[in-house]
MILOBA-619320 format. One record per residue (C-alpha): residue in three letters; x, y, z. Coordinates in pm, 1 decimal. Each point is the difference from the previous one (the first is absolute). Layout:
N
site resn: ala | xx: X | yy: Y | zz: Z
...
***
This chain:
415
site resn: unk | xx: 7687.1 | yy: 801.3 | zz: 2736.5
site resn: unk | xx: 147.3 | yy: 223.1 | zz: 273.4
site resn: unk | xx: -19.8 | yy: -89.6 | zz: 367.5
site resn: unk | xx: -275.7 | yy: 250.8 | zz: 58.6
site resn: unk | xx: -224.5 | yy: 10.9 | zz: -300.1
site resn: unk | xx: -185.8 | yy: 308.9 | zz: -110.9
site resn: unk | xx: -256.8 | yy: 88.5 | zz: 263.5
site resn: unk | xx: -289.8 | yy: 128.0 | zz: -201.5
site resn: unk | xx: -333.0 | yy: -38.1 | zz: 176.1
site resn: unk | xx: -98.5 | yy: -363.2 | zz: 9.1
site resn: unk | xx: -348.1 | yy: -132.0 | zz: 60.3
site resn: unk | xx: 50.4 | yy: -372.8 | zz: -49.7
site resn: unk | xx: 198.7 | yy: -85.0 | zz: 314.4
site resn: unk | xx: -247.6 | yy: -148.8 | zz: 246.2
site resn: unk | xx: 136.0 | yy: 86.9 | zz: 344.3
site resn: unk | xx: -299.4 | yy: -149.5 | zz: 182.2
site resn: unk | xx: 51.1 | yy: -336.7 | zz: -168.8
site resn: unk | xx: 373.4 | yy: 3.2 | zz: 69.0
site resn: unk | xx: -55.2 | yy: 70.2 | zz: 369.2
site resn: unk | xx: -229.0 | yy: -300.9 | zz: 24.1
site resn: unk | xx: 293.7 | yy: -219.1 | zz: -104.2
site resn: unk | xx: 203.4 | yy: 92.5 | zz: 311.7
site resn: unk | xx: -160.2 | yy: -148.9 | zz: 312.7
site resn: unk | xx: 223.5 | yy: 179.1 | zz: 249.9
site resn: unk | xx: -145.9 | yy: 336.9 | zz: -100.7
site resn: unk | xx: -332.8 | yy: -91.6 | zz: 162.5
site resn: unk | xx: 131.0 | yy: -3.9 | zz: 354.9
site resn: unk | xx: 0.6 | yy: 268.1 | zz: 267.9
site resn: unk | xx: 291.9 | yy: 135.6 | zz: 201.5
site resn: unk | xx: -60.6 | yy: 177.0 | zz: 329.6
site resn: unk | xx: -370.6 | yy: -26.0 | zz: -77.7
site resn: unk | xx: 34.9 | yy: 187.8 | zz: -328.5
site resn: unk | xx: 13.2 | yy: -125.2 | zz: -358.4
site resn: unk | xx: 354.7 | yy: -85.8 | zz: -99.4
site resn: unk | xx: 159.8 | yy: 254.0 | zz: -232.7
site resn: unk | xx: 314.7 | yy: -173.1 | zz: -118.4
site resn: unk | xx: 257.0 | yy: 252.7 | zz: -125.4
site resn: unk | xx: 319.5 | yy: -198.8 | zz: 47.7
site resn: unk | xx: 25.2 | yy: -154.2 | zz: -344.0
site resn: unk | xx: 364.2 | yy: 98.6 | zz: -51.7
site resn: unk | xx: 81.8 | yy: -236.2 | zz: 288.7
site resn: unk | xx: -216.9 | yy: -281.9 | zz: -131.1
site resn: unk | xx: -317.1 | yy: -32.9 | zz: -203.4
site resn: unk | xx: -305.7 | yy: -194.7 | zz: 108.5
site resn: unk | xx: -89.3 | yy: -326.9 | zz: -170.1
site resn: unk | xx: -306.2 | yy: -76.2 | zz: -212.3
site resn: unk | xx: -201.4 | yy: -306.0 | zz: 96.8
site resn: unk | xx: 109.6 | yy: -178.5 | zz: -316.5
site resn: unk | xx: 363.9 | yy: 9.3 | zz: 119.1
site resn: unk | xx: -91.8 | yy: -121.8 | zz: 348.2
site resn: unk | xx: -202.8 | yy: -283.6 | zz: -155.2
site resn: unk | xx: 279.6 | yy: -99.6 | zz: -240.0
site resn: unk | xx: 248.2 | yy: -42.3 | zz: 284.5
site resn: unk | xx: -250.9 | yy: -193.8 | zz: 207.7
site resn: unk | xx: -90.4 | yy: -221.6 | zz: -294.7
site resn: unk | xx: 364.6 | yy: -84.1 | zz: -65.2
site resn: unk | xx: 53.1 | yy: -114.6 | zz: 356.6
site resn: unk | xx: -333.4 | yy: -183.8 | zz: 1.2
site resn: unk | xx: 32.6 | yy: -184.9 | zz: -330.4
site resn: unk | xx: 344.9 | yy: 20.9 | zz: -159.6
site resn: unk | xx: 262.5 | yy: 47.4 | zz: 270.1
site resn: unk | xx: 327.5 | yy: -169.5 | zz: -95.6
site resn: unk | xx: 361.9 | yy: 88.8 | zz: -61.1
site resn: unk | xx: 71.0 | yy: 94.1 | zz: -359.9
site resn: unk | xx: 236.0 | yy: -148.9 | zz: -260.1
site resn: unk | xx: 120.7 | yy: -360.1 | zz: -20.5
site resn: unk | xx: -302.5 | yy: -142.5 | zz: 180.0
site resn: unk | xx: -111.2 | yy: -342.8 | zz: -122.7
site resn: unk | xx: -363.7 | yy: 55.0 | zz: 87.3
site resn: unk | xx: -302.8 | yy: 195.8 | zz: -116.3
site resn: unk | xx: -10.5 | yy: 257.6 | zz: 278.0
site resn: unk | xx: 358.2 | yy: 105.4 | zz: -70.4
site resn: unk | xx: -67.9 | yy: 15.6 | zz: -373.2
site resn: unk | xx: -307.5 | yy: 215.7 | zz: 56.7
site resn: unk | xx: 181.4 | yy: 229.3 | zz: 245.0
site resn: unk | xx: 292.1 | yy: 36.8 | zz: -242.1
site resn: unk | xx: -234.6 | yy: 96.2 | zz: -281.0
site resn: unk | xx: -165.7 | yy: 267.5 | zz: 214.4
site resn: unk | xx: 338.5 | yy: 125.5 | zz: 119.3
site resn: unk | xx: 149.7 | yy: 34.1 | zz: -347.0
site resn: unk | xx: -319.9 | yy: 146.5 | zz: -141.9
site resn: unk | xx: 31.8 | yy: 266.4 | zz: 269.1
site resn: unk | xx: 346.2 | yy: 83.5 | zz: -133.7
site resn: unk | xx: -151.8 | yy: 32.7 | zz: -345.9
site resn: unk | xx: -261.6 | yy: 237.5 | zz: 140.6
site resn: unk | xx: 270.1 | yy: 229.1 | zz: 137.5
site resn: unk | xx: 188.8 | yy: -15.8 | zz: -327.6
site resn: unk | xx: -304.9 | yy: 121.3 | zz: -187.1
site resn: unk | xx: -89.3 | yy: 262.7 | zz: 257.1
site resn: unk | xx: 334.2 | yy: 180.9 | zz: -27.3
site resn: unk | xx: 67.3 | yy: -104.4 | zz: -361.9
site resn: unk | xx: 322.2 | yy: -188.3 | zz: 66.5
site resn: unk | xx: 147.7 | yy: -169.8 | zz: -305.0
site resn: unk | xx: 32.9 | yy: -342.9 | zz: 162.9
site resn: unk | xx: -166.9 | yy: -177.0 | zz: 291.7
site resn: unk | xx: 342.1 | yy: -109.7 | zz: 127.9
site resn: unk | xx: 83.6 | yy: 367.2 | zz: 55.1
site resn: unk | xx: -249.2 | yy: -5.4 | zz: 289.4
site resn: unk | xx: 156.6 | yy: -107.6 | zz: 329.5
site resn: unk | xx: -209.4 | yy: -55.1 | zz: 312.4
site resn: unk | xx: 121.0 | yy: 170.2 | zz: 317.6
site resn: unk | xx: -152.2 | yy: 80.8 | zz: 338.3
site resn: unk | xx: -44.5 | yy: 361.5 | zz: -107.3
site resn: unk | xx: 170.9 | yy: 312.3 | zz: -130.3
site resn: unk | xx: 256.1 | yy: 6.4 | zz: 279.8
site resn: unk | xx: 125.2 | yy: -352.3 | zz: -68.6
site resn: unk | xx: 2.1 | yy: 69.0 | zz: -373.1
site resn: unk | xx: 222.6 | yy: 306.5 | zz: 36.6
site resn: unk | xx: 228.2 | yy: -185.8 | zz: 240.4
site resn: unk | xx: 29.4 | yy: -281.9 | zz: -253.3
site resn: unk | xx: 110.3 | yy: 242.8 | zz: -269.7
site resn: unk | xx: 229.9 | yy: 211.5 | zz: 218.2
site resn: unk | xx: 169.3 | yy: -300.9 | zz: 157.8
site resn: unk | xx: 50.3 | yy: -166.7 | zz: -335.9
site resn: unk | xx: 145.4 | yy: 310.4 | zz: -161.1
site resn: unk | xx: 232.8 | yy: 56.7 | zz: 296.1
site resn: unk | xx: 127.0 | yy: -354.4 | zz: -44.0
site resn: unk | xx: 34.1 | yy: -9.9 | zz: -376.7
site resn: unk | xx: -2.9 | yy: 345.8 | zz: -152.3
site resn: unk | xx: 81.4 | yy: 295.4 | zz: 225.4
site resn: unk | xx: 361.3 | yy: 96.1 | zz: 62.7
site resn: unk | xx: 193.9 | yy: 274.8 | zz: 181.9
site resn: unk | xx: -59.8 | yy: 338.4 | zz: -160.4
site resn: unk | xx: -343.1 | yy: -89.6 | zz: -137.3
site resn: unk | xx: -293.5 | yy: 223.8 | zz: 88.6
site resn: unk | xx: -357.6 | yy: -91.2 | zz: 91.5
site resn: unk | xx: -255.3 | yy: 278.8 | zz: -44.6
site resn: unk | xx: -320.3 | yy: 10.3 | zz: 202.5
site resn: unk | xx: -236.1 | yy: 291.1 | zz: 68.4
site resn: unk | xx: -71.1 | yy: 192.0 | zz: 319.5
site resn: unk | xx: -358.5 | yy: -129.8 | zz: 6.8
site resn: unk | xx: 83.7 | yy: -371.3 | zz: 22.7
site resn: unk | xx: -153.4 | yy: -247.0 | zz: 244.1
site resn: unk | xx: 249.5 | yy: -162.1 | zz: 237.8
site resn: unk | xx: -35.2 | yy: -319.6 | zz: -205.3
site resn: unk | xx: 161.0 | yy: 182.2 | zz: -293.2
site resn: unk | xx: 270.2 | yy: 163.3 | zz: 211.8
site resn: unk | xx: 137.6 | yy: -246.8 | zz: 253.1
site resn: unk | xx: 63.1 | yy: -290.8 | zz: -242.8
site resn: unk | xx: 205.0 | yy: 236.8 | zz: -216.3
site resn: unk | xx: 190.1 | yy: 128.5 | zz: 302.6
site resn: unk | xx: 93.3 | yy: -359.9 | zz: 78.9
site resn: unk | xx: 85.6 | yy: -70.9 | zz: -364.9
site resn: unk | xx: 221.2 | yy: 309.5 | zz: -14.5
site resn: unk | xx: 181.3 | yy: -97.9 | zz: 317.0
site resn: unk | xx: 57.3 | yy: -355.3 | zz: -123.4
site resn: unk | xx: 123.3 | yy: 102.2 | zz: -344.5
site resn: unk | xx: 176.2 | yy: 329.6 | zz: 62.2
site resn: unk | xx: -255.3 | yy: 187.8 | zz: -207.8
site resn: unk | xx: -132.5 | yy: 344.6 | zz: 93.3
site resn: unk | xx: -363.2 | yy: 89.7 | zz: 69.7
site resn: unk | xx: -112.5 | yy: 324.3 | zz: -165.2
site resn: unk | xx: -330.6 | yy: 172.6 | zz: 82.0
site resn: unk | xx: -188.7 | yy: 197.8 | zz: -263.6
site resn: unk | xx: -187.0 | yy: 290.6 | zz: 165.9
site resn: unk | xx: -364.0 | yy: 101.8 | zz: -24.2
site resn: unk | xx: -147.5 | yy: 346.6 | zz: -47.0
site resn: unk | xx: -234.3 | yy: 191.3 | zz: 228.3
site resn: unk | xx: -304.3 | yy: -172.0 | zz: -153.7
site resn: unk | xx: 136.8 | yy: -343.7 | zz: 81.5
site resn: unk | xx: 98.3 | yy: -83.4 | zz: -356.8
site resn: unk | xx: 329.9 | yy: -147.4 | zz: -112.5
site resn: unk | xx: 229.2 | yy: 283.1 | zz: -108.9
site resn: unk | xx: 49.5 | yy: -151.2 | zz: -340.6
site resn: unk | xx: 261.7 | yy: 244.1 | zz: -122.7
site resn: unk | xx: 222.6 | yy: -70.3 | zz: 300.0
site resn: unk | xx: -62.6 | yy: -374.4 | zz: -35.3
site resn: unk | xx: 132.4 | yy: 16.5 | zz: -354.9
site resn: unk | xx: 314.7 | yy: 178.4 | zz: 115.1
site resn: unk | xx: 65.1 | yy: -275.7 | zz: 255.0
site resn: unk | xx: 14.4 | yy: -263.0 | zz: -273.9
site resn: unk | xx: 352.2 | yy: -76.3 | zz: -116.2
site resn: unk | xx: 228.1 | yy: -280.7 | zz: -118.3
site resn: unk | xx: 16.4 | yy: -135.7 | zz: 357.2
site resn: unk | xx: -377.8 | yy: -31.9 | zz: 34.6
site resn: unk | xx: -65.1 | yy: -372.2 | zz: 29.0
site resn: unk | xx: -354.4 | yy: -12.1 | zz: 141.4
site resn: unk | xx: -296.2 | yy: 237.0 | zz: 10.7
site resn: unk | xx: -264.1 | yy: -116.4 | zz: 249.9
site resn: unk | xx: -307.5 | yy: 217.5 | zz: 39.4
site resn: unk | xx: -361.0 | yy: -19.1 | zz: 101.8
site resn: unk | xx: -276.8 | yy: 20.7 | zz: -257.4
site resn: unk | xx: -231.6 | yy: 170.4 | zz: 250.0
site resn: unk | xx: 98.8 | yy: 149.9 | zz: 336.1
site resn: unk | xx: -182.2 | yy: -169.3 | zz: 286.4
site resn: unk | xx: 18.7 | yy: 320.9 | zz: 204.7
site resn: unk | xx: -44.5 | yy: 279.8 | zz: -252.8
site resn: unk | xx: -205.8 | yy: -173.8 | zz: -267.2
site resn: unk | xx: 238.1 | yy: 131.1 | zz: -266.3
site resn: unk | xx: -3.8 | yy: -194.7 | zz: -326.0
site resn: unk | xx: 351.3 | yy: -4.7 | zz: -138.9
site resn: unk | xx: 86.0 | yy: 24.4 | zz: -367.9
site resn: unk | xx: 119.6 | yy: -357.8 | zz: -0.7
site resn: unk | xx: 37.1 | yy: -39.8 | zz: -374.3
site resn: unk | xx: 216.4 | yy: 312.9 | zz: -17.5
site resn: unk | xx: 196.8 | yy: -105.5 | zz: 308.9
site resn: unk | xx: 75.8 | yy: -334.0 | zz: -166.6
site resn: unk | xx: 87.5 | yy: 153.3 | zz: -336.0
site resn: unk | xx: 247.3 | yy: 241.7 | zz: 159.4
site resn: unk | xx: 162.0 | yy: -278.9 | zz: 202.3
site resn: unk | xx: 36.1 | yy: -222.1 | zz: -304.1
site resn: unk | xx: 214.5 | yy: 263.1 | zz: -170.6
site resn: unk | xx: 263.6 | yy: -96.1 | zz: 257.4
site resn: unk | xx: -76.9 | yy: -374.5 | zz: -12.4
site resn: unk | xx: -132.5 | yy: 4.4 | zz: 355.1
site resn: unk | xx: -226.0 | yy: -277.5 | zz: 130.2
site resn: unk | xx: -344.3 | yy: 136.4 | zz: 87.2
site resn: unk | xx: -210.7 | yy: -123.1 | zz: 292.4
site resn: unk | xx: -351.6 | yy: 135.8 | zz: 50.0
site resn: unk | xx: -193.7 | yy: -35.1 | zz: 326.6
site resn: unk | xx: -358.5 | yy: -37.6 | zz: -116.9
site resn: unk | xx: -162.4 | yy: -72.9 | zz: 336.5
site resn: unk | xx: -212.7 | yy: 316.1 | zz: -1.0
site resn: unk | xx: -58.3 | yy: 8.3 | zz: -374.8
site resn: unk | xx: -130.6 | yy: -347.7 | zz: -70.3
site resn: unk | xx: -343.9 | yy: 58.5 | zz: 152.6
site resn: unk | xx: -57.3 | yy: 336.8 | zz: -163.0
site resn: unk | xx: 48.4 | yy: -33.4 | zz: -370.4
site resn: unk | xx: 140.7 | yy: -183.6 | zz: -297.1
site resn: unk | xx: 356.4 | yy: -130.6 | zz: 23.9
site resn: unk | xx: 170.5 | yy: -117.0 | zz: -319.3
site resn: unk | xx: 353.5 | yy: -112.5 | zz: 77.3
site resn: unk | xx: 92.6 | yy: -37.2 | zz: -365.6
site resn: unk | xx: -106.1 | yy: 356.7 | zz: -66.8
site resn: unk | xx: 186.9 | yy: 126.5 | zz: 307.9
site resn: unk | xx: 296.4 | yy: -210.8 | zz: -115.0
site resn: unk | xx: 134.5 | yy: -29.7 | zz: 354.9
site resn: unk | xx: 226.5 | yy: -288.9 | zz: 92.3
site resn: unk | xx: -192.3 | yy: -83.7 | zz: 318.1
site resn: unk | xx: -347.0 | yy: 86.8 | zz: 130.4
site resn: unk | xx: -127.0 | yy: -116.4 | zz: 340.4
site resn: unk | xx: -326.6 | yy: 13.8 | zz: 191.9
site resn: unk | xx: -206.0 | yy: -160.6 | zz: 278.4
site resn: unk | xx: -324.9 | yy: -187.8 | zz: -45.4
site resn: unk | xx: -169.1 | yy: 152.0 | zz: 304.2
site resn: unk | xx: 11.6 | yy: 346.6 | zz: -160.0
site resn: unk | xx: -203.7 | yy: -143.8 | zz: -289.8
site resn: unk | xx: -294.5 | yy: -144.7 | zz: 197.8
site resn: unk | xx: 188.1 | yy: -328.3 | zz: 36.3
site resn: unk | xx: 127.7 | yy: -176.9 | zz: 312.3
site resn: unk | xx: 302.7 | yy: 89.4 | zz: 208.2
site resn: unk | xx: 318.2 | yy: -203.7 | zz: -28.3
site resn: unk | xx: 11.4 | yy: -13.6 | zz: -380.1
site resn: unk | xx: 192.6 | yy: 234.5 | zz: -226.0
site resn: unk | xx: 144.9 | yy: 20.7 | zz: -347.5
site resn: unk | xx: 348.1 | yy: 59.0 | zz: -132.7
site resn: unk | xx: -7.4 | yy: 65.3 | zz: -373.5
site resn: unk | xx: 337.2 | yy: -3.5 | zz: -170.4
site resn: unk | xx: 105.9 | yy: -3.5 | zz: -360.6
site resn: unk | xx: 108.6 | yy: -349.2 | zz: -92.7
site resn: unk | xx: 362.4 | yy: 99.6 | zz: -61.5
site resn: unk | xx: 24.0 | yy: 174.2 | zz: 337.0
site resn: unk | xx: -152.5 | yy: -291.3 | zz: 189.1
site resn: unk | xx: 235.9 | yy: -244.1 | zz: -169.5
site resn: unk | xx: 299.9 | yy: 197.2 | zz: 127.6
site resn: unk | xx: -135.9 | yy: 67.0 | zz: 349.5
site resn: unk | xx: 103.5 | yy: -255.4 | zz: 264.7
site resn: unk | xx: -270.9 | yy: -143.6 | zz: 226.7
site resn: unk | xx: -82.1 | yy: 171.2 | zz: 327.8
site resn: unk | xx: -96.0 | yy: -318.4 | zz: 186.7
site resn: unk | xx: 109.0 | yy: -356.8 | zz: -54.4
site resn: unk | xx: -149.3 | yy: -338.3 | zz: 80.2
site resn: unk | xx: -268.1 | yy: -217.4 | zz: -148.9
site resn: unk | xx: -175.8 | yy: 74.2 | zz: -330.5
site resn: unk | xx: 255.2 | yy: 258.8 | zz: -118.7
site resn: unk | xx: 264.3 | yy: -261.0 | zz: -84.7
site resn: unk | xx: 64.0 | yy: -204.2 | zz: -312.3
site resn: unk | xx: 260.0 | yy: -238.3 | zz: 144.8
site resn: unk | xx: 157.1 | yy: -41.8 | zz: 344.1
site resn: unk | xx: 304.5 | yy: -191.9 | zz: 118.0
site resn: unk | xx: 188.1 | yy: 33.8 | zz: 327.1
site resn: unk | xx: 253.0 | yy: 214.5 | zz: -185.4
site resn: unk | xx: -219.8 | yy: 237.0 | zz: -199.9
site resn: unk | xx: -341.1 | yy: 88.7 | zz: -140.8
site resn: unk | xx: -133.7 | yy: 138.3 | zz: -324.4
site resn: unk | xx: -302.2 | yy: 224.7 | zz: -29.7
site resn: unk | xx: -338.9 | yy: -71.1 | zz: -148.1
site resn: unk | xx: -132.1 | yy: 182.9 | zz: -305.9
site resn: unk | xx: -196.4 | yy: 324.9 | zz: 23.5
site resn: unk | xx: -198.6 | yy: 89.7 | zz: 197.9
site resn: unk | xx: 54.4 | yy: -286.3 | zz: 242.1
site resn: unk | xx: 360.0 | yy: 80.5 | zz: 88.5
site resn: unk | xx: -139.9 | yy: 290.4 | zz: 206.0
site resn: unk | xx: -279.4 | yy: -198.9 | zz: 166.8
site resn: unk | xx: 168.0 | yy: -209.3 | zz: 268.2
site resn: unk | xx: -219.4 | yy: -206.9 | zz: 229.8
site resn: unk | xx: -372.9 | yy: -58.4 | zz: 3.5
site resn: unk | xx: -169.8 | yy: 295.3 | zz: -172.1
site resn: unk | xx: -305.3 | yy: 191.9 | zz: 113.8
site resn: unk | xx: -238.2 | yy: -181.8 | zz: -231.4
site resn: unk | xx: -316.9 | yy: 136.6 | zz: 158.5
site resn: unk | xx: 143.7 | yy: 352.3 | zz: -15.1
site resn: unk | xx: 75.9 | yy: -30.9 | zz: -370.4
site resn: unk | xx: -351.3 | yy: -129.7 | zz: -67.5
site resn: unk | xx: -145.4 | yy: 283.5 | zz: 207.0
site resn: unk | xx: 201.7 | yy: 257.6 | zz: -191.9
site resn: unk | xx: -104.9 | yy: -146.2 | zz: -334.3
site resn: unk | xx: -361.5 | yy: 16.2 | zz: 113.3
site resn: unk | xx: 46.7 | yy: 363.6 | zz: 101.5
site resn: unk | xx: 143.9 | yy: 74.8 | zz: -343.7
site resn: unk | xx: -300.2 | yy: -167.5 | zz: -159.1
site resn: unk | xx: -227.1 | yy: 212.3 | zz: 215.6
site resn: unk | xx: 178.3 | yy: 323.4 | zz: -93.9
site resn: unk | xx: -16.6 | yy: -93.0 | zz: -366.7
site resn: unk | xx: -374.8 | yy: -60.5 | zz: 32.2
site resn: unk | xx: -81.4 | yy: 355.7 | zz: 104.6
site resn: unk | xx: 19.3 | yy: 328.5 | zz: -186.7
site resn: unk | xx: 363.7 | yy: 80.3 | zz: 81.0
site resn: unk | xx: 3.8 | yy: 334.8 | zz: -178.3
site resn: unk | xx: -317.2 | yy: 95.4 | zz: 184.0
site resn: unk | xx: 153.0 | yy: -110.6 | zz: 330.1
site resn: unk | xx: 303.9 | yy: 221.5 | zz: -61.3
site resn: unk | xx: -219.0 | yy: 294.6 | zz: -90.0
site resn: unk | xx: -197.3 | yy: -59.6 | zz: 319.1
site resn: unk | xx: 317.0 | yy: -4.1 | zz: 212.5
site resn: unk | xx: 119.6 | yy: 321.2 | zz: -160.3
site resn: unk | xx: -331.3 | yy: 167.8 | zz: 79.7
site resn: unk | xx: 41.5 | yy: -109.3 | zz: 362.0
site resn: unk | xx: 345.5 | yy: 153.7 | zz: 37.7
site resn: unk | xx: -113.0 | yy: 317.2 | zz: -177.0
site resn: unk | xx: -298.5 | yy: 32.4 | zz: 234.5
site resn: unk | xx: 228.2 | yy: -68.5 | zz: 293.9
site resn: unk | xx: 233.3 | yy: 282.1 | zz: -103.7
site resn: unk | xx: -291.5 | yy: 238.7 | zz: -45.6
site resn: unk | xx: -128.8 | yy: -68.5 | zz: 351.1
site resn: unk | xx: 351.1 | yy: 26.9 | zz: 144.8
site resn: unk | xx: 46.3 | yy: 340.0 | zz: -156.0
site resn: unk | xx: -304.6 | yy: 119.8 | zz: 195.6
site resn: unk | xx: 166.0 | yy: -87.0 | zz: 331.5
site resn: unk | xx: 273.0 | yy: 244.6 | zz: 99.4
site resn: unk | xx: 174.2 | yy: -242.8 | zz: 233.5
site resn: unk | xx: 39.6 | yy: -281.4 | zz: -254.5
site resn: unk | xx: 344.4 | yy: -8.7 | zz: -159.9
site resn: unk | xx: 20.8 | yy: -239.0 | zz: -294.6
site resn: unk | xx: 326.9 | yy: -191.0 | zz: -36.5
site resn: unk | xx: 57.1 | yy: -87.0 | zz: -365.1
site resn: unk | xx: -140.3 | yy: 226.3 | zz: -270.6
site resn: unk | xx: 129.4 | yy: -170.9 | zz: -313.3
site resn: unk | xx: -170.6 | yy: 86.7 | zz: -325.8
site resn: unk | xx: -38.0 | yy: -371.4 | zz: -73.6
site resn: unk | xx: -94.9 | yy: -197.5 | zz: 308.6
site resn: unk | xx: -210.7 | yy: -294.2 | zz: 102.1
site resn: unk | xx: -268.3 | yy: -13.7 | zz: 268.0
site resn: unk | xx: 222.1 | yy: 55.4 | zz: 304.2
site resn: unk | xx: -70.5 | yy: 295.2 | zz: 229.7
site resn: unk | xx: 272.3 | yy: 69.4 | zz: 257.9
site resn: unk | xx: -45.7 | yy: 294.0 | zz: 231.6
site resn: unk | xx: 69.8 | yy: 170.0 | zz: 329.8
site resn: unk | xx: -266.7 | yy: 168.0 | zz: 211.2
site resn: unk | xx: 129.4 | yy: 311.2 | zz: 168.5
site resn: unk | xx: 251.4 | yy: -85.6 | zz: 270.4
site resn: unk | xx: -171.3 | yy: -329.4 | zz: 85.7
site resn: unk | xx: 207.9 | yy: -314.9 | zz: -0.4
site resn: unk | xx: -109.1 | yy: -233.6 | zz: -282.2
site resn: unk | xx: -58.3 | yy: -289.7 | zz: 240.6
site resn: unk | xx: -243.4 | yy: 210.0 | zz: 206.2
site resn: unk | xx: -197.4 | yy: 85.6 | zz: -313.3
site resn: unk | xx: -5.8 | yy: -363.7 | zz: -107.1
site resn: unk | xx: -119.2 | yy: -117.5 | zz: 341.5
site resn: unk | xx: -284.4 | yy: 250.8 | zz: 3.4
site resn: unk | xx: -102.5 | yy: -94.3 | zz: -354.0
site resn: unk | xx: -9.0 | yy: -365.7 | zz: 101.7
site resn: unk | xx: -246.3 | yy: 90.8 | zz: 274.8
site resn: unk | xx: -229.9 | yy: 109.1 | zz: -282.9
site resn: unk | xx: 46.6 | yy: -322.2 | zz: -198.6
site resn: unk | xx: 254.0 | yy: 141.0 | zz: -245.5
site resn: unk | xx: 313.2 | yy: -204.0 | zz: -69.3
site resn: unk | xx: 305.0 | yy: 200.1 | zz: -108.9
site resn: unk | xx: 375.4 | yy: -52.4 | zz: 35.6
site resn: unk | xx: 226.7 | yy: 225.0 | zz: 206.9
site resn: unk | xx: 376.3 | yy: 26.7 | zz: 42.5
site resn: unk | xx: 292.3 | yy: 4.4 | zz: -239.3
site resn: unk | xx: -147.1 | yy: -267.7 | zz: -231.8
site resn: unk | xx: 338.9 | yy: -173.1 | zz: -30.4
site resn: unk | xx: 143.3 | yy: 315.1 | zz: -156.8
site resn: unk | xx: 207.9 | yy: 140.4 | zz: 286.1
site resn: unk | xx: 262.1 | yy: 160.4 | zz: -229.4
site resn: unk | xx: -278.9 | yy: 180.9 | zz: -186.4
site resn: unk | xx: -146.3 | yy: 126.2 | zz: 326.9
site resn: unk | xx: 343.4 | yy: 125.3 | zz: 101.0
site resn: unk | xx: 25.1 | yy: 183.9 | zz: -331.9
site resn: unk | xx: -341.2 | yy: 157.4 | zz: 60.3
site resn: unk | xx: 82.8 | yy: 81.6 | zz: 363.0
site resn: unk | xx: -307.2 | yy: -171.2 | zz: 142.1
site resn: unk | xx: -45.4 | yy: -304.5 | zz: 228.2
site resn: unk | xx: -266.3 | yy: -160.8 | zz: -217.0
site resn: unk | xx: -340.5 | yy: 59.1 | zz: -153.5
site resn: unk | xx: -358.2 | yy: -114.6 | zz: 10.2
site resn: unk | xx: -64.1 | yy: -196.5 | zz: -318.3
site resn: unk | xx: -340.5 | yy: -70.2 | zz: -148.4
site resn: unk | xx: 31.8 | yy: -224.0 | zz: -304.6
site resn: unk | xx: -292.0 | yy: -82.4 | zz: -224.2
site resn: unk | xx: -95.3 | yy: -294.5 | zz: -215.4
site resn: unk | xx: -273.3 | yy: -63.5 | zz: -252.8
site resn: unk | xx: -250.3 | yy: -106.7 | zz: 269.1
site resn: unk | xx: 19.9 | yy: 329.7 | zz: 189.7
site resn: unk | xx: -268.6 | yy: 262.1 | zz: -54.5
site resn: unk | xx: -32.4 | yy: 375.7 | zz: -12.2
site resn: unk | xx: -224.1 | yy: -29.2 | zz: 303.5
site resn: unk | xx: 287.3 | yy: -159.6 | zz: 189.1
site resn: unk | xx: 228.2 | yy: 287.4 | zz: -101.1
site resn: unk | xx: -257.2 | yy: 245.8 | zz: 134.4
site resn: unk | xx: -28.8 | yy: -202.2 | zz: 320.9
site resn: unk | xx: 378.9 | yy: 9.1 | zz: 40.8
site resn: unk | xx: -2.9 | yy: 377.9 | zz: 0.4
site resn: unk | xx: -306.1 | yy: 16.9 | zz: 223.3
site resn: unk | xx: 193.0 | yy: -220.1 | zz: 242.6
site resn: unk | xx: 307.7 | yy: 222.7 | zz: -29.2
site resn: unk | xx: -217.8 | yy: 295.9 | zz: 94.8
site resn: unk | xx: -96.2 | yy: -187.7 | zz: 318.2
site resn: unk | xx: 363.6 | yy: -92.0 | zz: 60.9
site resn: unk | xx: 81.2 | yy: 369.9 | zz: 20.4
site resn: unk | xx: -203.7 | yy: 30.9 | zz: 317.5
site resn: unk | xx: 217.9 | yy: -257.0 | zz: 179.2
site resn: unk | xx: 337.4 | yy: 142.8 | zz: -99.5
***
């Protein structure tokens, strides 16, 4: 199933029931009901996730693996079951292809650092796109500098889509890595990941997909995408912060050296040398974030319990309604008009600075994100300092979209 499923009208998704699951949505900000439209930065957490983390610390807290007592055994079972949950959610072939990290950024650094150490060489090329988050730019800059490889940037078109024809011309016998985002955190563009991967594989390039913005908005099947690596953060999927996932094909993970060393990731240690543990543990040095993994698994269970196709259809209706209202305001300039995009609405309002717009919206209880969104090179390409970004999730409503634009109408009077 594609990332964004068909969006025929859906009547089974119960938005009222979903909203009841998220306690933070009941509060007020500046004396007004909170309208949370910053989901591309982080999603809110359902009560079931909050309870799962609390229950772990209240009843099962222990370090995992090798414990000679019941609490450790119970914690280990929960921890490894969480890995199994992720495996099923993204359809990985093996559970040991799921590596826990602190988030997308650490996952990409793990891959880039490992490839710089063991795979990349002078003359190799690493292709990224112009829409990448800093987390999928800077690690590759460092890897290129360390290895003598060259960083190549595939351009985007005026709609904010990857210029696929130019991307294909950039591929050549020197292409060693293609690292691209599944969904742009600034533009909302959904990239043709399967086609990106297929084209790269014709030149035997390793493919790395940043799934941070995709994982909470659709169906991800890593075997169908056939990418070598896929990474994401738990907090973008209604889970806790501080937990992330690095998926890698077994053969790639076997060849990749560890990013961190220490306890847990070793098999044997002497004063002269060490050998590494089996997958996935060779990448999981130190005490892991057990509560975070349990929280993420609970979030996955929650997502699987709702009508996911209906939720996607609902989100697509929100962004469509948002665009319709924006088109009725002459001073709203939408940034990112891809034909296939997720529920991210980036815009400028006349000559107003994005931070001024965001501050005035906050006074009306509306939470948005302003600035360059960790995509400074993209902003330079677009010739703008930043944008206002409203990003929607399944618990947002059409009423909230209407209230956003009513608030923007008021903002006009202060600018």
